[in-house]
N, C-alpha and C positions, 0 to 999 in steps of 0.2 A: 190637348188641353183646349179649350178657348176661354178668351179674355173676354166674350159677352157677361161677365158673373153677374149673376141676379141676388149674391149675397154681397153687393156691395153697399143696397141700400134696403130699407126695409121697406115691404110692396106697402101699398094704399092701395084705396078703390078707385082714383084717379086713375086716367086714361092719357094724361096730355102733360108732357113737361116741356120746359125749355133749357135750351143750351146756350153758352156763347162762347164765340172764337176772338178773343180778345188780343191784337197784338199791337206791339210796338216794337220800336227799332232804337237800339240801344247800341251805342260804338260801332253802328253799323253791321249792327246784328239785327234778323228779324229774330222777334221771339213772342211765345203765346203763352199767357196767364192761364196756370193750370192749379187745381186742389188735388189735394189726397195723394201726395210727392211725386207731380206728373201724373199721375194714372190716371183722372179724371179734369175735364172740363168745367168750368163753371156752369151747376146746374139747378134745377130743382120745379116742381109739379105746378102745374096752374093750379090757382087758389082762385074761391070768388072771387076775395078780397080783392085780388088784381083785376083793374079795370079794360085792361089790355092785354095783349101778349108783351109788348115790349114793356109793360110794367112790368109787369112778374119777372122778364128777364135781368131787367134793373137792379130789383129787388134780389134777385137769387147773385147776383154777381155783386154786388155793394154788403151783402151778407157774407156771406164768405170769403170774399178776397179785399173789403174797403176800399175795392178801386170804383172811384167817378166814373162814370161811363160820356164820351162823347160822342160823334160820331158813329151811330147805328141805324143798319138794313138788317131786314130778314132774307135770310139766306139758303135753308131748302125746311124740307118737312120730313123727317125722316118715320121709318114703320118699323119699330125691334121686335119683330118676334120670340126672338131669344128670353126676353122678360113681358109678364104677364103678370098684370093686377091682380086685386084678389077675388075677383070674378071672373078671372080667364079670358080678359081681352089683354091681345097687344097695345104697348103702351108707345103711342107716337108721342116723337118729339121734335122741338120746331127750333131749328137755329139759328141767330143770327149771329151777327158781323159786325165788332168794332173796333175803332182805328182811336190810339191814345198817344199823345206826343211826349217825350220824354219828359220835361217839362211837369205834367200831369202825376208822374209816377212816384208814387209813395212807397214808405215802410209796408211789407203786407206782414198780415197775421201769420201761424207758423205755417198752417194747413197749405198756403196759398204760395205758387213756385212760378215765377218766370224761367221760360226755358226758351233754348236755342230752337227754332221748328223745324231744325236739319239732323236734330237730334232724334226727332220722329219719320223724318225722311233723307238720310243719308243720300239718298241715289240724286237729289233735287241740285244736290250745292253743286252747280260746273261753274264755281268761281277763279278755280285754278285748273278749269278743262275739267274733261270728262273723269268722276270717279273711277278708280282702276277697280271695282268692286263689280260694276256694270258689266266690262267684258270679260270677268275674270269668274265672276260668282253667280251673277244675275241672270247673264244672259245663259251661258251653259244651263241653266237651272230650267231657265223658260224653255229651252229650243227641248229639254226631257219632257218637259210639259207637251210640248204641241208633238212630239212622236207621238206619247200616250196615246191620242187622238184616235176616236173610233176607227176611222176609214180617212185612205188622204187626202181626200176634198177638208174634215176637218182638222186636219195636220196643215193643211197647205194657209186655211183660214188663220189659225191659229201665226202661221210665224208670218202674215201680212201682216197681223196684230200688234206684233213684238215689234217688226219692221217699224210701224206708225209710232208706234208708244215710243219707242226708245231711238228714235233719230239711225233704223241703219235697214239697207236696201234691201229686199226681200231678194237681190240674186246673190249678194253677200250671206244670208241667213241659209239659203238653199244649199251652196255649196262649202259654209263653213259648217255644216252638219257631216262629219264621216262616224258611222254606223261601227262600234266595236264589238264586233263578235262574241268578244267574252262576257262584257258587261251591260252592251244595252246602251252605255252612254255615250250622250252627244259632247263634243266637241268643240272649243273653233279655232279657229286657225288663230296662227301666228302674226299671218298677212295684216297688212294695215287694213282699216276693213273701209268697205263703200260705206257712205254715210248718207241720212237726210238729214235736212236741218231739224236740229231736237229744238221740239216744242213747247215750251215753259208752262204753260198752262196748261199742259195736260197728267198735273198731276193728279187730278181724281182718274185718269183711264189708265197711268201706272200703276197706282196702289188698290186698283179694281184685279186687275190681270195680277199680281202680287197672290191678293186675295183667292182668287177664283183656281190659282193655279198651287194653294194650297203652303206657299212660302213666308207668310208671318203668322205671328201665333194668336192674332185673332181669327181664322181662318181655319171651322170646323175641321178641314182636313189637315192641317199642319201636322208634320213630323216633327218632334219635340227636337230631335238631334239630326241634323242632313246627316250627319259624318259615319252614323252608327246604320245609315240605310247603303246595305249595297250599290243600286243604281247611283248614288249622288256620291259617292264615297270622297269623288274627287274634289268636292266645293269644301267651303274654311272649317275647322273644326267649332269655329267662334261664331259661327251663323246665327246665332241668335244676337251676338253683340253686332254684327255687319247689317243687319235688316231693321233697327232702328227701336226705338221704344215704346211697346206695344201699351195699349191704353182700353180699362174697363167700356162697354156696352158700344164698340165699337165707335170711339170718339176719336180713334186718330183717322176712321172714314171721314168725320168731318169737318176736322181740319183739311184734312186734304183739299177739300168742296173748298174752304173758307181760301186758300193758297192760289188755288186755280180761279175763283174770282178776282182777288185780288190779282194775279199777274196778270189777266184778260184786260182787268177795265183800266189800268195805270195805263196799257197804250192807248187809251180813248177819252178815259178820265182823272182830272188832275188828284186823285185821293191819296197820292204820298202827300200832299200838305196838310192834310189831317194827321198826318207821322213825323212830320216836322218841328222842331222851333220856331219860334217868332222871327229867327234872325238864322242866317245859314251863308256858308259861301255854296260856291256853285259844286263842289268837289264834295263836300257833305250832301249838297243833295243828291251829284250821281253816284255815289259810292251807298247811299241811301234806296234805290229805285233798282242798284246791284244786288243790294242783298232780300229784296224779295223779289227779282226775278229771277237772280240764283244764279245769274250769267254777266259779263263785261259789258258795257257797252262802250261806243268808240265815242272817245272827249268830243273832238270837235264835230263830230255828226248832232252830239248833244245838247252843245252850248250853240248851235246854227238852229235847232228845233226852240230852244227857249227865246229866243232874238226873236225868231220869225214868228211865234204865237204871244209873244210880249205877255208871257207867264208869269214873271218877278221885275222888280224896281230895286236897283240900290239903296241903300239907306245911309250912304254917304259915309260909313262907318267901317273901319275895316278889325280885323280878328287881330289876335294878339298872339301872333306865331314866334315861338321861343326859336325859330331856324327859318332862315328863308325870309323875304320879302312878305309881311301882312295880307291876306288875301283879304278881298272884298266882301262884305256882308250883305245879302238879299232878304228880300221879303218875298210874299207870291202877293198880288194881285189881286188885291179884296175886294177893290172896286169892278173885276171884269164880269161878265155873267158865264157862272160855272160851265152850265148845260151848251153854251152855246162854242166854249172855249177852243176844243179838242175836239169838235164832232167829225173833222177831215184831218186828223191829224192822229200821228203812231208815235211812238216813242222809238230811238233810233237803234235800231239793231244790232246786238252782237258784234266785237267784234272779228 
């Protein structure tokens, strides 16, 4: 069963739609704005009355969610071959990424819902270390997919891709696969795995690999129940709960593209300030960056970066902390040229 449902919206004669990934950080949690109980992103057809693509996306977002937009940039253009207009032409949708500060968030209409973006990509949340589901369930299933390649070359390339996407060494993946002569299943050894660096911005690559392997409901080759398949009987019976919330129209792929874009850009552009309130503590700023990146940052390195790049300035006020010493409040230095501010610097790496 695929989730590129053609019945979710009525078909029209247009060929272009606009879709928005609107991101906010609330209580140090990265969230996306959805409609239809979290199954769709705000979207709608491009119409003659729209003066531009941006005008179209702003109208549909505000009409469907009543959420005003701030920062907005074009994300990507997708062709949905699973959906056709009345003339039989495939639909093209142009996606946009928007950022909203917490103070701008308001009560939403009933069909709109803010969702934690890790509800859709639970394997991307490494704030408490690598999620156990990766080594317990995802990697074994991917190794079986690799072993199902038509020849040794394809199998090897798939294992290499698994290593690059999921931060695992090729040597580990090769040695960790044990062929079971009875079931033909692949297992991962219990030994500590030799790992590559986890690259946070590879969100889209990981999602597309799961799609290609038929491991998520949006994929046309998805097996509704891994536990009923003899070759995957060692996997969790609650696979559908583990693998994240599916969406119509492959909108989860659009979110994955947006998360990848944001995670890459925060390393060289101060986009994080589009998500921050007017004043904040340095801890709040760091926690917000961590919410986006999904990994912990080294506190001292993070603050040295802020000092060296002159990104923030003190307000002269302090937070009203209930416990401990009040923390200084800061604001972004709006007088600094944004484009040249971080041209040669990056955010500090994880701990």
